[in-house]
N, C-alpha and C positions, 0 to 999 in steps of 0.2 A: 565718770572721770576716775573714780576709785578703781574700777576694773581695768581701765586703760593704764593707770599707773602700775598696777600689779603685773599686768601682762608685759608692759614695756621693760620692767625689771627682769622678768623671765626671759624675754627676747634678748636683752642685753647680755645676760649670762651665756646664752647659746652663741651669740655673736662673738663675744670675747674669747671663745675657744678657738676661733679661726682667724680673727683679725685683731691687730694691735691698734691702740689709739693713733689716729692720724691716717690710717689706711682707709680703703674704700670698699663699700658693699653695694652691689647692684640690687635694685628693688623692682621686681616685675609682678605687679598685682592688678587685678581689676578693682574698680571702686568698691570700697568696703572697709570694715574695721581692721582686718588683718594688715592692710598696708600701714595703718597708723601705729599698730603695735610694733611692726618692724621698723618704721621710721623713727619713732621715739626711742626704740631700743638701740638704734644706731647712735642717736644723740647721747643716750645714757652711757653707752660703751665708749664714747669718744671717737666713733668711726664715722667718716663722712658718708652720708646717704646719697645714692645716685638713683633718683626715681626715673623710670623709663616706661614708655608705652609698650605693651605686649605686642610684638609684631605677629604677622602670619607665620606660625611656626612650621608650616608645611613648605616654606620656601626659605632659602638662605637670606639673612638680613645683613646687608653690607653695613648699614648704619650701626647695628648692634655690634658687629665685629670691630668696627672702627672705634666705637666708644670703649670697648674692652681694651683695645690696643692703646688707647689714649690714657685711660685712667688706671690701668692694671689693677682691677678689683681683686680682693682677697676671698670673696665669697658671693654667693647669689642667694637672696632671700625672695621666695616666691610662694604662691599657693600650690597645693598638691596637684591640681589639674594641669597647671603650667609645667610643673616639675616632671610629671609623667609624659607630657607631650614633648618636652625637651629631651628626655631620656630616649624616647622612641625615634627622635630625629637628630641624634647627636652628631651625625656626619654633616648635617646642614648648618650646625652651630658649633664649630670646633672651639671657639674661644670660650663658650659657656660650658661645654662638656668637661672642661678641665677644672672647673671651680667646685668647691664644696657647696652643697645645696642645703638650706635650712627652710623648713616649712612651718607654718603656725602650729601644726599638730605636735611638733617637737617641743616648742617652748611652753605650749599650753598643758602638756602632760607632765612636765617636770616640776619638782618642788624645790624650794630653796629661795634665797634672797640674793640680791646683788648690791654691792656698796656703790652708791652713786657719788660721783665726784663732780664738783663744779668745773665745767670746761673753761679753758682760757678764752678771753674775748676774741682773740684773733684766730682761734682754731676753726677749720672749715666745718660747717654744719651740713651744707648741701653742695654737691656739684650739680649745678643746673645746666643740662645740655640743651642748647637752643635747638628747636625743632627744624627739620627740613634739610639740614646739611648732611648729605650722605657721604661725600668723599672726605670731608674734613671737619667732623663735629668738634665743637669747642665747649668745654665745661667751665661755666662761670663759678668761681670760688666764692660762695656766700658764707661769710663767717657768722659766728653767734652774735657778735656785736652789730653786724650789718642787719641781721634778721630782727633783733630786738628793736633797733632804731626804726626800721621800716614798719614794724607792727605797731609801734607807738604812733608813728606818723599817720598810718591808716586809721587807727582808732580815733585819734584827735581830729583828723581832717574830716572824717565821715560822721563824727559825733556819735560813735558807737558807745552804747551804755553797758557798763560791766554787769554781767549776769542778768540783763534785762531784754536784750535784743535777740532776734532769731533770724535765721536765713534758710533759703532753699537754693541749692546749687546743683548744676549739671556740669560744671567745669571739670576738666581732667585734673587729677591730683598730681600728674607728672609735668604740668606746665606751670609757669610762675603765677599766672593770674588765679588759677585754682588752688595751687599748693599754698602760696603765701596769702593772697588776698581773700580767699574764701575759707579754706580749711584751717590754716594756722592762725588766722585772725580770730576765728571762732574759739579755738583753744586759748589763745592769748587773752581774750576778753571774757572767758568763762561762760560762753553762751552756747546755744544749741543750733545745729543746722541739720536739715533733712537733705539727703543726697540722692540724686538721680544718676544713672549711668548716662554718659554723654550720648550714646547711641539711642537711648530711650527718649531723650529730649528731642533729638533730630527727627525721630519718627513720630513722636507725640508731644509737640511743644505745649499743648494745652495742659499737660500734666504739671508743668512747672507753675503755671498761673493758678491751677487748682490747689496745689500744695501751699503756695503763698497765701491764698485765701483761707484755706482750712487751718493752717498753723499760725495765722496772723503774723507772718514773717515781715521783717522790716528792712533788712539789709541783703539785697540780692542783685546780681548783675552778670555781665558777660560782654563779649564783643558785639559790634554792630550787627553782624549777621544773625545773632540769636534773636534780637528784637525784630529783625525783618522776617525771620522765620515765623514768629508768632503772628505777625500781621498777615502773612501770606497763607498760612496753613490752618489757623484756628478759625472755626466757624461759630456762629452764634449759638448753635445747639450745644457746644462744649463750654459755654460760658454761663449756663444757668446757675444762679445763686452765687456767682463769683463776686467777691468784694475785695478790691485791692487797696483799700484806704489805709491799711497798715504799712504799705510799702513806702518807707520814708526815704531810702537811698537806693536808687536804681543805677548802679555804676555802669559806665559804658566806656570801653577803651580797647586796647590791644591791636586795633586796626583803625583805618580811617573812619572817623565819626561823620555820618552823613546827615545833613539837616532834614532830608526827606524821611529818614528813619525815625527821628525824634518826632516829626510832625505826624507821620502816619500812625505810629504807635500810640501817641497821645490821643489822636482823633478816634482810633478804634476802641481804646480801653478807658477813655475818660467816662463813658457811661457806667463803667464798673468801678468808678471812684479812684482811678489812677490820675495823679497830678503831674503835669509837665515839670514842675519844680522838683519832683523827686529825682529826675535825671541828674546824674553826677558824672559829667564828662571828665575823663582823666587820661593821663599819659604816664607810661612807665616802660621799663625794660629790665631784663634779667640782670644786666650789668650794674644796675642800681638797686638790686634786690627785687623791687617791683615799683611801687608808687613814686612818681616824681612831682607831678602836679595834679590838682583835682579840686573840684568844687568852687566855692564853699557849698556845704550841704544845704539842700532845700532852697537854693537860688536858681532862677531860670537859667538854662544854658545860654552862653554868650555866643552870638552869631554876628558875623561881619559880611556885608555886601561889598564886594570889591570887583575891580576890572579883571575879567578872565584873560584878556590879551596882555595886560601888564603882569599878571601872575606868571604867565609863560616865560617871561624874562626876569622873574624873581623881583618884581616890584609891587608895592602895595599902593594902589591908586583907586579913586572912586570910579565906578563904571561909567563909560562914555554914553552908553545907551542900554536899554533893557536887554538886548541880545548879548551885550558884553558883560552881563552881571553873573558872578558866581558867588556862592555863599560858603563861607568857612565857619565851622563850629570850633569854638575854643576848647582846648584840652584842660581847662581849669586853671586855677590861680597857683602861683608859686606860694610857698609858705616857709615858716621858720624850720630850719634843719635841712632843707633841700634847696640849694641855690642853682638857678638857671641863668646862663649868660649866652648871648648870641654873638658869635664871632664871624667876621668876614672870612669867607672861604679863601684860603691861600695866604692871608696875611695875619690871621688871628687877632685882628683889631676888633675891640668890643664895639658893637653896633647899638645905636639908639633904638627907641621904640619904633615899630612899624618899618623896620628894615630887615630884610630876609638874609639870614646867614645860617651857619651850622650851629646846632644846639649842643652846648657843653654843660656838664653838671658837676657839682661837688656837694659833699655832705657825708654824714656818717653811714648812710645806707649804700653809698657807692662802693662797690666791691674792689678787691685788689687786682682783679683781672681773671684771665683764663688759666686753667691748670696746665702747667708745663709749656706755656707759650710766651716766653720772654720777649721774643722779637715782636710778636703781635701786640703784646702788652705795651711795649715801648711806643708803638704807633697809636694806640687807642687811649692810654692813660698818660696824660701829659701834665707837667708842672708849668703853670702859666702865671704871669704877673698880672694880678687883678687888684685894683685899688691900692697899689703900692706894696703888695705882699705876694709871696709865692703860694699858689694854691694848686693842690692836686686835683685835676679835672678829668672827667670821662668825655671823650669825643663820641657822640652818639651816632654820627653818620646821618642824622635827620636834619632836614632844613626847616626853618620856621622863623617866627618873629614873636616878640613880646609886645603887648599893648596894655599899659596900666596894670602890669603883673599877670595878665592872662597870656598863656602860651598858645600859639596857633602853629600847627604842623602843616607845612605846605608840600613837602616832598622828601626825597631821600638822596643823599650823595652816594650811598652804597646801593648796589644793584640787588636788592632783595625784593622778592615778590611775596606779598602777604595775602593769602587766600584763607578766609574764615579763621583768622587768627594764627594761621600756620605759616612759618617762614620757609620760603623755597628759594634756594640759591640757584640762579640761572645756569651756572656751570654744571651743577649736579644734574639738573633736569636734562640739559643738552647731552650730557654723556650717556644717560640711559636711553634717550630718544634715538641717538645714532646707532645704538646696539639693538634696537627693537626689530629691525628688518634689514635684510641684505641689500634691498633696493635703495637704501639711504646712504648718502655719501658720508664717510667717516669724518667726524669733527666738523660737520657743516650744518649745524642746527642752532637756532636762536630761540630762547624762551623769554617772554616778557609779559607784562600785564597791561590790560586796557580796561577802561570803565565801560561795561556793557549793561545797560538797563539798571544803572545805579549800583552795580556790583563790580568790585575789582576781580577780574577774571584772568585766567591763565591762557595765553595764546602761544602756540608753537609754530615756527616756520622752519622747515627742513628741506635741504637740497636733495634731489635725487641723483643717483649715479647716472653716468652717461649710458650705461647698459640696462637701466631700469625697465625699459620697454620690453625687454625679453623676459622679465620676471613676472610676479603676480600682478593682479589688477591693482590700481591705485587705491581702491576702496579697502582692499586687504591690508595695504601698507598703512593707511590711516588707522584702521582698526587695531593693528599691531602696536602702533605708537600709543594709542589711547589706553589699551590694556596694560602696557608696560608702565605708563605714568601712574595709572590708578593703583597698580600693584605696589609700586615702590613708594609713592608719595601720598597715596590716599586722596588724590585730587583729580577730577576729570577735567581735561582742557576744554575751555569753552569753544575753541576752534583750532583745527590743525590745518596748516597750509603746506602743500608740497610745491617746491620751487624748482625751476630749471637749474642745471649745474652752474656753479660759479656766479650765482645771482645775489648772494648775500654780501653786502659791502663790508670792507675791512679798512682799518686804519693802515698807515704806512708801516706800523710795527706788526701788523697781522692780526690785530684784535678786531672782534666783531663790532660793528657800529649798531649796537642794540637800539639806541635812541632813533637812529635813522630808519631802521626797520619798523620800529613801533610807530613812528610818525607816518610812514607810508601806509601802514595798516589802518591807522586811525583816519587818515584823509582819503582812503580808498584807492590809492595809486599803486599798491603792491600788486605785482603780476604773479599769479600762481597757476600751476598746472591743474591742481585739484585742491579743493578745500571743503571741509565739513566739520 
């Protein structure tokens, strides 16, 4: 911590030469200490940190260009390897090539001090860009007061002990769950975390559990898919001498929490002293800094058996028969400082327990909105009359219900596809799909998600041009779509369907009927020319 404080002062001094307080700095770093020197240096200099994933620098990144256009950064902070790569590909990244670049080598080599000033509570600490939106990225303005409030909530809700607990994380430092919930919470509670590269975890998930065992880690977690990966990829030979008894809080969130994930993980790793009560289901989003509901710590996850057919029409009823049963996992309890209310869609009437509506939030961790997006902010951040007084609330776009203080998420009003914790906006995916091959009809593709083998999966349906038969084989067209989506979004579609011309239904106003296409896919009635 002493080294970090010294280096953050040095970084702040370098940053202040190019940016004034209140301006923005892009941070492009791999997992490691250099990112934190730059990040804390930004906070010390009063500059808003904009942490981003390093894209494939051999290709133009539209997302990166749009982020630059949106937040108008004053400088770029990055490691020397990335700086050299950007310099060699400047024509592919015009928005970045104009920025001053500072690397850790610069601030680590300079001497001197920097006078730290206490930032104002309302000043922006982080611009957190939501992942997945290529055409229209939005930066969430997380203030210092938002950040402190949520870090206190996480500490108290998870029962994290100051200077006593430890963690092992593989979560990316440029997403809110990793940035706030894992890394900054460690700093805030003066604890220690061991960090894996996200790619290393995906390739070798056993390393996560091995480190938890070796370091006697107690606070570790991630999205549902991370636990499933452990179940599917780790074999008994990799679990020799593993002891998970120290793992007190296994937080799980960011995407749909599946009962089978909790069950399979517990069954596989209980012989290694993992307890199901360690699971800490939670719900959060960037617009509320991170945590909204969760826990309580060391209590068994709450599960509800309800009617699947009733749920399809947004009702909570007991299952009529075994075949009609579906299980929902609660996303944890509400708690002091974070208020959750369920409002009827369309009327904003507060609903009672066990009634499905839209989830609204209020509290000190709810941010002021998106950077330079007043029109959108007016739609998402509303003043509502609750219990006789006007309360500023965040409209989450998620559907759910409360039951004795437990929040259950049942769906989304906004059309966002969440794959492995990554948000994909259908319009963005569809735009890139249509440009993938000339055999595809312009503007005639639909992206949606479907539950396949217990995973939320990306499905793409695209219409062919009438002249498509004269072009490449359909296998080549599908391959082109898959390559394009993987390149741009880092996600491989579970299935791609090529449809006949004019077969995607639209509303009277010309919008795609995504729900109708998804339903026809799920029930097997969709007619495709080719699929794989």
